[in-house]
C-alpha positions in Angstrom: 32.5 3.7 2.5 28.7 3.5 2.5 28.8 2.2 -1.1 31.3 -0.4 -0.2 29.3 -1.4 2.8 26.1 -1.6 0.7 27.8 -3.7 -1.9 29.2 -6.1 0.7 25.8 -6.4 2.3 24.1 -7.2 -1.0 26.8 -9.6 -2.2 28.7 -11.2 0.7 26.5 -11.0 3.7 26.0 -14.8 3.8 27.8 -16.4 0.8 27.4 -19.9 2.0 23.6 -19.6 2.1 23.5 -17.8 -1.2 25.6 -20.4 -3.0 23.6 -23.4 -1.6 20.3 -21.7 -2.4 21.5 -20.8 -5.9 22.4 -24.4 -6.5 18.9 -25.6 -5.8 17.5 -22.9 -8.0 19.8 -23.8 -10.9 18.6 -27.5 -10.7 15.0 -26.4 -10.6 15.5 -24.0 -13.6 16.5 -26.7 -16.1 13.1 -28.5 -16.6 11.3 -25.2 -16.4 13.4 -23.5 -19.1 13.1 -26.6 -21.4 9.3 -26.7 -20.9 8.9 -23.0 -21.6 11.0 -23.3 -24.7 8.6 -26.1 -25.9 5.6 -23.9 -25.1 7.1 -21.1 -27.2 7.9 -23.5 -30.1 11.7 -23.1 -30.0 14.7 -25.3 -29.3 15.4 -26.0 -25.5 18.7 -24.1 -25.9 16.8 -20.8 -26.4 15.1 -21.1 -22.9 18.3 -22.4 -21.2 20.5 -19.7 -22.7 17.9 -17.1 -21.7 17.8 -18.3 -18.1 21.6 -18.2 -17.9 22.0 -14.7 -19.4 19.1 -13.1 -17.6 20.0 -14.5 -14.2 23.6 -13.4 -14.5 22.8 -10.0 -15.8 20.0 -9.2 -13.4 22.2 -10.1 -10.5 24.2 -6.9 -11.2 21.6 -4.5 -12.6 18.4 -5.6 -10.8 16.7 -3.8 -7.9 15.7 -6.8 -5.8 18.6 -8.9 -4.3 17.9 -12.7 -4.2 15.1 -12.5 -6.8 15.5 -15.0 -9.7 14.7 -13.9 -13.3 14.8 -16.3 -16.2 12.7 -17.6 -19.1 9.1 -17.9 -17.9 5.8 -19.5 -18.9 3.9 -16.2 -18.9 6.3 -14.7 -21.5 6.6 -18.0 -23.5 2.8 -18.1 -24.1 3.0 -14.6 -25.7 5.7 -15.8 -28.2 3.9 -18.7 -29.7 2.2 -16.9 -32.6 5.3 -14.8 -33.5 7.5 -17.9 -33.7 5.0 -19.8 -35.7 4.3 -17.1 -38.2 7.7 -15.4 -38.6 10.4 -17.6 -37.1 13.0 -17.5 -34.4 14.9 -14.4 -35.6 11.8 -12.3 -35.1 11.5 -13.6 -31.6 15.1 -12.4 -30.8 14.2 -9.0 -32.3 11.0 -8.8 -30.3 12.9 -9.7 -27.1 15.4 -7.0 -27.8 12.7 -4.4 -28.4 10.9 -5.6 -25.3 14.1 -4.8 -23.3 14.2 -1.3 -24.9 10.6 -0.6 -23.9 11.4 -1.7 -20.3 14.4 0.5 -20.1 12.4 3.5 -21.3 9.7 2.7 -18.7 12.4 2.6 -16.1 14.0 5.9 -17.1 10.5 7.5 -16.7 10.5 6.0 -13.2 7.2 4.3 -13.6 8.1 1.2 -11.7 7.3 2.8 -8.4 3.6 2.9 -9.3 3.3 -0.8 -8.6 2.5 0.4 -5.0 -1.0 1.3 -6.3 -1.7 -2.4 -6.8 -3.8 -3.3 -3.8 -3.1 -6.0 -1.2 -6.2 -7.9 -2.5 -4.7 -8.0 -6.0 -1.4 -9.0 -4.7 -3.0 -11.9 -2.8 -4.9 -13.0 -5.9 -1.7 -12.8 -7.9 0.2 -15.0 -5.4 -2.6 -17.5 -5.1 -3.1 -17.8 -8.8 0.6 -18.4 -9.4 0.7 -21.0 -6.6 -2.2 -22.9 -8.3 -0.6 -22.6 -11.7 2.7 -23.9 -10.4 0.9 -26.9 -8.9 -1.1 -27.6 -12.0 2.1 -27.4 -14.1 3.3 -30.5 -12.2 0.3 -32.6 -13.1 1.6 -33.8 -16.6 4.4 -35.4 -14.7 2.0 -37.3 -12.4 -1.0 -38.1 -14.5 -0.5 -41.6 -15.8 2.8 -42.1 -14.0 3.8 -45.4 -12.4 3.7 -46.0 -8.7 7.4 -45.6 -8.4 7.1 -41.9 -9.4 4.5 -41.3 -6.7 6.7 -43.0 -4.1 9.6 -40.8 -5.1 7.5 -37.6 -4.9 6.3 -38.7 -1.4 9.9 -39.5 -0.3 11.2 -36.1 -1.6 8.4 -34.3 0.2 9.2 -36.1 3.4 12.8 -35.0 3.1 11.9 -31.4 2.2 9.6 -31.0 5.2 11.4 -33.4 7.6 15.0 -32.4 7.3 14.6 -28.8 8.6 13.4 -30.3 11.9 16.9 -31.9 12.3 19.2 -29.3 10.6 19.0 -26.2 8.5 22.7 -26.3 7.5 21.8 -27.4 4.0 18.6 -26.6 2.0 16.3 -29.6 2.3 15.3 -29.4 -1.4 18.9 -29.8 -2.5 19.3 -32.8 -0.2 16.1 -34.3 -1.7 17.3 -33.9 -5.3 20.7 -35.4 -4.6 19.4 -38.4 -2.6 16.7 -39.3 -5.0 19.0 -38.9 -8.0 21.5 -41.2 -6.4 18.8 -43.7 -5.5 17.4 -43.7 -9.1 20.8 -44.1 -10.7 21.7 -46.9 -8.3 18.5 -48.8 -8.6 17.8 -48.1 -12.3 14.2 -47.3 -11.6 12.0 -46.7 -14.7 10.9 -43.1 -14.1 10.9 -40.0 -16.1 14.1 -37.9 -15.9 15.3 -34.4 -16.9 16.9 -36.0 -20.0 13.4 -36.9 -21.2 12.5 -33.3 -21.4 14.7 -32.5 -24.3 18.3 -32.2 -25.6 20.4 -29.7 -23.7 22.9 -27.4 -25.6 26.6 -28.4 -25.6 28.2 -25.0 -26.5 28.5 -21.6 -24.9 25.9 -19.0 -26.0 27.3 -16.9 -28.8 26.8 -13.2 -29.6 24.2 -12.9 -32.3 22.4 -9.8 -33.7 18.8 -10.8 -34.8 18.8 -11.4 -38.6 15.6 -9.4 -39.5 15.1 -6.7 -42.1 15.4 -3.2 -40.5 12.1 -2.0 -42.0 8.9 -0.4 -40.9 7.1 -3.6 -41.6 9.4 -5.5 -39.2 8.7 -3.0 -36.5 4.9 -3.3 -37.1 5.2 -7.1 -36.7 7.3 -7.1 -33.5 6.2 -3.9 -31.7 2.8 -5.1 -30.4 4.3 -8.4 -29.1 7.3 -6.5 -27.6 5.0 -4.0 -25.8 2.9 -6.9 -24.4 6.0 -8.8 -23.3 7.4 -5.6 -21.6 4.1 -5.1 -19.7 3.6 -8.7 -18.6 7.3 -9.1 -17.7 7.4 -5.9 -15.6 4.1 -6.7 -13.9 5.2 -10.2 -12.9 8.7 -8.9 -11.9 7.5 -6.0 -9.8 4.7 -8.0 -8.1 7.3 -10.8 -7.3 9.6 -8.1 -5.9 6.8 -6.8 -3.7 6.2 -10.3 -2.4 9.9 -10.9 -1.6 10.0 -7.4 0.1 7.3 -8.7 2.5 9.0 -12.2 3.0 12.4 -10.8 3.7 11.3 -7.5 5.3 13.7 -5.6 3.1 13.1 -2.9 0.4 13.8 -3.0 -3.3 14.3 -0.4 -5.9 11.4 -0.8 -8.4 12.7 1.7 -11.0 16.1 0.0 -11.0 14.5 -3.4 -11.3 12.5 -2.1 -14.3 15.6 -0.9 -16.0 17.4 -4.1 -15.1 14.8 -6.3 -16.6 15.2 -4.4 -19.9 19.0 -4.7 -19.9 18.7 -8.4 -19.1 16.3 -9.0 -21.9 18.4 -7.1 -24.4 21.4 -9.2 -23.3 19.4 -12.4 -23.7 18.2 -11.6 -27.2 21.8 -10.9 -28.3 23.0 -14.3 -27.0 20.4 -16.5 -28.5 17.8 -16.3 -25.7 14.2 -15.2 -25.4 12.8 -12.5 -23.2 12.1 -13.4 -19.6 11.2 -11.9 -16.2 11.1 -12.7 -12.5 10.1 -16.2 -11.5 8.0 -16.4 -8.4 8.5 -20.1 -7.9 12.3 -20.1 -8.2 12.5 -16.8 -6.2 10.5 -18.4 -3.4 12.8 -21.4 -3.5 15.8 -19.1 -3.3 14.7 -17.0 -0.3 13.2 -20.0 1.6 16.5 -21.8 1.2 18.2 -18.9 3.0 19.4 -16.6 0.2 19.3 -12.8 0.7 22.0 -11.5 -1.6 22.8 -11.0 -5.3 25.4 -13.8 -5.2 22.5 -16.3 -5.1 21.1 -15.0 -8.4 24.5 -14.8 -10.0 25.5 -18.3 -8.9 22.1 -19.7 -10.1 22.9 -18.5 -13.6 26.5 -19.6 -13.6 25.9 -23.0 -12.0 23.0 -23.5 -14.5 25.5 -23.0 -17.3 28.0 -25.4 -15.7 25.3 -28.0 -15.3 24.1 -27.9 -18.9 27.6 -27.8 -20.4 29.8 -29.9 -18.1 27.4 -32.1 -16.0 24.6 -32.5 -18.5 25.0 -36.3 -18.6 24.4 -36.4 -14.8 21.8 -33.7 -14.8 19.9 -35.7 -17.5 19.5 -38.5 -14.9 17.8 -36.4 -12.2 14.3 -37.8 -11.7 11.6 -35.4 -12.5 9.8 -36.6 -9.4 12.4 -34.8 -7.2 11.9 -31.5 -9.0 8.1 -32.0 -9.0 8.2 -32.4 -5.2 10.3 -29.1 -4.9 7.7 -27.3 -7.0 4.8 -28.7 -5.0 6.6 -27.4 -1.9 6.8 -24.0 -3.6 3.1 -23.9 -4.5 2.0 -24.9 -1.0 4.3 -22.3 0.5 3.4 -19.6 -1.9 -0.4 -19.9 -1.5 -1.8 -17.5 1.1 -3.9 -19.9 3.1 -4.9 -17.2 5.5 -6.7 -15.4 2.7 -9.1 -18.3 2.4 -9.5 -18.9 6.1 -10.3 -15.2 6.7 -12.8 -14.8 3.8 -15.7 -14.3 6.3 -13.9 -11.6 8.3 -12.4 -9.8 5.2 -14.4 -6.9 3.7 -16.6 -8.3 0.8 -15.0 -6.0 -1.8 -11.5 -7.2 -0.9 -12.6 -10.8 -1.2 -14.3 -10.2 -4.6 -11.1 -8.6 -5.9 -8.9 -11.4 -4.6 -11.1 -14.2 -6.0 -11.6 -12.4 -9.3 -7.9 -11.9 -9.8 -7.1 -15.5 -8.9 -9.9 -17.1 -11.0 -9.0 -15.0 -14.1 -5.3 -15.8 -14.0 -6.0 -19.5 -13.5 -8.6 -19.7 -16.2 -6.8 -17.7 -18.8 -3.2 -18.5 -17.8 -2.6 -14.8 -18.4 -1.2 -12.8 -15.5 -1.9 -9.4 -17.0 -5.6 -10.0 -17.5 -6.1 -11.1 -13.9 -4.1 -8.3 -12.4 -5.7 -5.6 -14.6 -9.1 -6.9 -13.7 -8.2 -6.8 -10.0 -6.8 -3.2 -10.3 -9.9 -2.0 -12.1 -12.2 -3.7 -9.5 -10.2 -2.2 -6.7 -10.4 1.3 -8.3 -14.2 0.9 -8.7 -14.8 -0.1 -5.1 -12.4 2.6 -3.9 -14.2 5.3 -5.9 -17.6 4.1 -4.7 -16.4 4.3 -1.1 -14.7 7.7 -1.5 -17.7 9.0 -3.5 -19.8 8.6 -0.4 -17.5 10.6 1.8 -18.6 14.0 0.6 -21.0 15.5 3.2 -23.2 18.6 2.7 -24.5 20.0 6.0 -27.2 22.7 6.3 -26.2 25.2 9.0 -28.7 27.0 11.2 -29.0 30.7 10.5 -31.2 33.4 12.2 -31.5 35.4 9.0 -34.8 35.0 7.0 -34.4 33.8 3.5 -30.8 32.8 3.9 -29.4 29.3 3.5 -25.9 28.3 4.6 -24.2 25.0 3.7 -20.9 23.4 4.8 -19.3 20.9 2.5 -16.6 18.4 3.6 -14.9 15.6 1.7 -13.6 15.1 -1.8 -15.6 16.3 -4.8 -14.9 14.5 -8.0 -16.7 12.4 -10.6 -17.6 9.6 -8.2 -19.1 12.0 -5.6 -20.6 14.7 -7.8 -24.1 13.2 -7.9 -24.1 12.8 -4.1 -23.0 16.4 -3.7 -25.7 17.8 -6.1 -28.5 15.8 -4.5 -27.7 16.9 -1.0 -28.9 20.5 -1.6 -32.5 21.5 -1.0 -33.7 23.3 -4.0 -37.3 24.0 -2.8 -38.4 27.3 -1.6 -37.2 30.7 -2.8 -34.2 31.8 -0.6 -32.9 35.3 -1.2 -29.3 34.3 -0.5 -27.3 31.0 -0.4 -23.8 30.6 1.0 -21.8 27.4 0.3 -18.7 27.0 2.5 -16.1 24.7 0.8 -13.4 25.1 3.4 -13.5 21.4 4.3 -13.8 20.1 0.8 -11.4 19.5 -2.1 -12.3 19.9 -5.7 -10.5 17.3 -7.9 -11.8 17.3 -11.5 -14.1 18.8 -14.2 -17.0 16.7 -13.0 -16.7 18.3 -9.6 -16.6 21.8 -11.1 -19.7 20.9 -13.2 -21.5 19.8 -10.0 -20.8 23.1 -8.3 -22.0 25.0 -11.4 -25.2 22.9 -11.4 -26.0 23.7 -7.8 -25.3 27.4 -8.2 -27.3 27.8 -11.4 -30.3 26.0 -9.8 -30.5 28.5 -7.0 -29.9 31.4 -9.4 -32.8 30.4 -11.5 -34.9 30.8 -8.4 -33.6 34.4 -8.1 -31.2 33.7 -5.2 -27.8 35.3 -4.8 -25.2 32.5 -4.4 -21.8 32.8 -2.8 -19.2 30.0 -2.8 -16.6 30.6 -0.2 -13.6 28.8 1.4 -12.3 27.2 -1.8 -8.6 26.1 -1.5 -6.1 27.3 -4.0 -6.2 24.2 -6.2 -10.0 24.3 -6.4 -10.0 28.0 -7.0 -7.6 27.6 -9.9 -9.8 24.8 -11.4 -12.9 27.0 -11.0 -11.2 30.0 -12.7 -10.1 27.8 -15.6 -13.3 25.9 -16.4 -16.1 26.9 -14.1 -19.1 28.8 -15.4 -20.9 30.0 -12.4 -18.2 32.5 -11.5 -18.4 34.0 -15.0 -22.1 34.1 -15.3 -24.1 37.3 -14.5 -27.6 36.0 -14.5 -29.2 37.3 -12.4 -27.5 40.6 -11.9 -25.4 40.9 -8.8 -24.8 37.1 -8.4 -21.2 36.4 -7.5 -18.9 33.6 -6.3 -15.9 34.3 -4.1 
């Protein structure tokens, strides 16, 4: 019964909201999928088929209900060289191998480690994508006539004004329908979805990539596939984290990792390219009220219905309406509080956030920005933790005896602080180092203990290291030198 209840919650908790939200998403997917196909250098059908197949598949196998996955710009940018040099069939093969890599990563349950991405990196990721979503709308506005700007303004007025009157229907959907009707009725000379490219007129067909099954083929596609797998999972899992926060519900990151792989394999076998989660469309979905898997499934199915059955009507949708929806998404996605609180936020956190945002925006490469942010976060964390080791000299009534108490974490970042904290002047007869409150983490920490012990022994002192926990004792027994050294005679470590 719990499985049935869980399935009902994920699929049928609020079908009306899910269906309406999925409808908005499907409309917003069309120009995006066509644009990403153009970026990758392939026919618009490749991006549209990918968006349909991935959305439908991930609705069943994904780990984050209400998240939208489809063809994306981040993935399309990585495909340009492969398509140009080797052709479309190699793209299908690379997308298939990308899916295999992602399934393997999911089977090893590595998706959960996204929790080690800091909040500052997450904020930088969100802000950079919000900026990129906004900048992606500029080609539709630069050089446009005044009617286009008037339509965008009218759509934004509907999107932000209608919720004050009613939330029964998602305001972006109302804006798209009303503006489309107005443009068709008046015959305004504005850019429409049909101007983006020709939509397919047939169902996607099963197709095995027609590439030679050779080592050379593997060497061509493997590097691209690995990069696609990494970038796709990074964007998907970070988007899942964001939706977790927005909806205050958990997601299964390992299931999502495997699901992305299954969806990409399915896409490649039906004439589509690899994709991943879309932060813009996912935000549209959840802000329109969606919370279940039905919204994702309907977005994919309705997209297929739109491009096959209603393509003549869809082609007449003004791009201004969709631009307004994406502007709403970019404004809503950007974490304005992160800018307003820069002065009160720790300097290190602000540096990580700004560096992540700037790198993604300048390179249009999500992976570079996030990796830089993670590395900076790790560096700042290690610097902070490295200063937490404390060496305290204890008073003792015995002449020629020194006692020290060590607390904190001893590893490569704190080893120098540990070693410098001991006083090596004078000629004590005996030194006792109490490690009860400390934890030894790595080989550099062991080397630091050896260094301190040997310095005292060279002065003729007997050195005793006590209180080491079991993990530290095991590490010392395996690689430590001071406990195996017998110079001078009688020296020992316990």
